[in-house]
C-alpha positions as CSV (number, residue, x, y, z in Angstrom):
1,M,134.4,105.2,104.6
2,T,133.7,107.0,107.9
3,L,130.7,106.4,110.0
4,T,128.4,109.3,110.6
5,T,125.7,110.1,113.1
6,L,122.2,110.7,111.9
7,D,122.6,114.3,113.2
8,D,125.7,114.8,111.1
9,Y,123.8,113.3,108.1
10,V,120.8,115.6,108.5
11,K,123.1,118.6,108.9
12,R,125.2,117.8,105.9
13,E,122.7,116.3,103.4
14,I,119.3,117.7,104.2
15,F,120.1,121.2,105.3
16,K,123.2,122.7,103.4
17,T,123.8,125.5,105.9
18,N,123.2,126.0,109.5
19,K,120.9,128.9,108.7
20,E,118.7,126.6,106.6
21,L,118.4,124.2,109.4
22,F,117.7,126.9,112.0
23,D,115.1,128.6,109.8
24,F,113.3,125.4,109.5
25,C,113.8,124.2,113.0
26,P,114.7,127.1,115.4
27,A,114.7,124.6,118.4
28,C,117.7,122.7,116.8
29,D,119.8,125.7,117.7
30,E,118.8,125.6,121.5
31,T,118.8,121.9,122.1
32,G,121.8,120.6,120.4
33,N,119.8,117.5,119.6
34,T,118.9,118.1,115.9
35,I,116.9,114.8,115.3
36,E,114.8,115.2,118.3
37,A,114.0,118.8,117.5
38,L,113.3,118.0,113.9
39,M,110.9,115.3,114.9
40,K,109.1,117.5,117.2
41,G,108.8,120.1,114.5
42,L,107.6,117.7,111.9
43,F,105.1,116.3,114.3
44,Q,103.7,119.8,114.9
45,E,103.7,120.4,111.1
46,A,101.9,117.2,110.5
47,K,99.1,118.1,113.1
48,K,98.7,121.4,111.4
49,L,98.2,119.7,108.0
50,Q,95.9,117.1,109.5
51,K,93.8,119.9,110.8
52,E,93.7,121.7,107.4
53,R,92.9,118.4,105.8
54,D,90.0,117.9,108.2
55,E,88.6,121.3,107.3
56,I,88.9,120.7,103.6
57,L,87.1,117.3,104.0
58,K,84.3,119.1,106.0
59,I,84.0,121.6,103.2
60,N,84.0,119.0,100.5
61,R,81.2,117.1,102.2
62,S,79.1,120.2,102.5
63,I,79.6,120.9,98.9
64,A,78.7,117.4,97.9
65,K,75.6,117.6,100.0
66,S,74.7,120.9,98.3
67,I,75.3,119.5,94.9
68,E,73.0,116.5,95.7
69,E,70.2,118.9,96.9
70,L,70.5,121.0,93.8
71,R,70.4,117.8,91.6
72,N,67.3,116.9,93.2
73,V,65.7,120.3,92.8
74,V,66.6,120.4,89.0
75,K,65.2,116.8,88.7
76,D,61.9,117.9,90.4
77,I,61.6,121.0,88.2
78,G,61.8,118.8,85.1
79,S,59.0,116.6,86.4
80,L,56.8,119.7,87.2
81,V,56.6,120.7,83.5
């Protein structure tokens, strides 16, 4: 069994063609250091996802607050009758 570098493994097992690799990570083509470029790309994607998640949580909190306010209004309507 031959030893393989992590770069070789990523190129061979994760991305079946160079085009696939470079479509996902254009910097891999420029740097020659596939793993470093992939890690930077994945970090940037993770930051985007975290920002999206934070926005979704903010909306969810707002909706939950609105639902609670609506629930209180409906409860008060029932007690006015």
